[in-house]
Every structure is written in structure tokens, then in C-alpha cells.
C-alpha positions in Angstrom: 8.9 15.3 -7.1 6.1 13.3 -8.7 5.4 10.0 -10.4 2.9 9.2 -13.2 1.5 5.7 -13.8 -1.0 4.6 -16.4 -3.3 1.9 -15.1 -6.0 0.1 -17.0 -8.8 2.5 -16.0 -6.9 5.5 -14.7 -3.8 7.7 -14.7 -2.3 7.9 -11.3 -0.1 10.9 -10.3 1.6 10.9 -6.9 3.0 14.2 -5.6 5.7 13.9 -2.9 6.6 16.9 -0.7 10.3 17.8 -0.8 10.4 20.8 1.6 12.2 21.0 5.0 11.5 18.1 7.3 9.3 19.7 9.9 7.0 21.1 7.3 6.7 18.1 5.0 3.2 17.0 4.0 1.9 13.5 3.2 2.0 12.3 -0.4 -1.0 13.4 -2.6 -2.4 10.9 -5.1 -4.4 12.1 -8.0 -6.4 9.4 -9.9 -7.8 10.5 -13.3 -10.6 8.4 -14.5 -12.8 8.9 -17.6 -15.6 10.6 -15.7 -14.0 12.0 -12.5 -10.8 12.8 -10.7 -10.0 11.8 -7.1 -7.4 13.5 -4.9 -6.3 11.4 -1.8 -4.0 12.2 1.1 -3.4 10.3 4.3 -4.3 12.3 7.5 -2.0 11.2 10.3 -4.0 13.1 12.9 -7.2 11.1 12.0 -5.2 8.0 10.9 -7.3 7.7 7.7 -7.1 8.4 4.0 -9.1 11.5 2.9 -10.6 11.4 -0.6 -12.1 14.3 -2.6 -13.9 13.5 -5.9 -14.2 16.1 -8.6 -16.4 15.9 -11.7 -14.8 16.7 -15.0 -16.6 20.1 -15.0 -15.3 20.9 -11.5 -11.8 20.0 -12.7 -12.1 22.3 -15.7 -13.3 25.1 -13.4 -10.4 24.5 -11.0 -7.9 24.6 -13.9 -9.4 27.9 -15.1 -9.5 29.4 -11.6 -5.8 28.9 -11.0 -5.2 31.5 -13.8 -7.9 34.1 -13.0 -8.0 37.0 -10.5 -10.4 37.2 -7.6 -14.1 37.2 -8.6 -17.0 34.9 -9.5 -17.0 33.2 -12.9 -19.0 30.8 -15.0 -17.3 29.1 -17.9 -19.4 28.6 -21.1 -19.5 25.2 -22.8 -17.1 24.9 -25.6 -13.9 23.2 -26.7 -11.4 22.3 -23.9 -9.1 25.0 -22.8 -11.5 27.8 -23.8 -12.6 30.2 -21.1 -15.2 32.4 -22.9 
């Protein structure tokens, strides 16, 4: 399950785990800003929120990597959604 909210300066997506109770993970919040994307998740072992910040180029590479086989790649600059 997930929610999408449009704030003034970001789109906020929250992913909620719906698996079996012992294996449930904490919610994941994705904040999409104009120049970066942050991914946050509460870590109960450390009792703190963990945040990762991705540049737009890193996010583009991650999206491409999800659909490619094992290997090393470099995407060329071009229109969005083009892996040349």
C-alpha cells in the first residue's frame, strides 16, 4: 500500500509494508524535490530516522538499473527515459 501527497515544494510518497507480521518493515518515505530525492526509513534498532539523498542523475541511473542485467553501465545524456 502507498500514499501520494503533493506539498508545496515536494511530492511525498509513503510505502507501507503489508507482509506477514514478523517480517514487516517500517514505512519508507520518498520525498521528490526539484533537484533531489530523499528516501527515509525509521530504524528501530538505532531509534533514529535514516535518510539517503539521491541526485536526479543517481535517480535516473537507479531507474535504468532496475531493468538491466548484471554489468557496468554509463547512461549518455539525452531525453528522459532514453538509455543509449
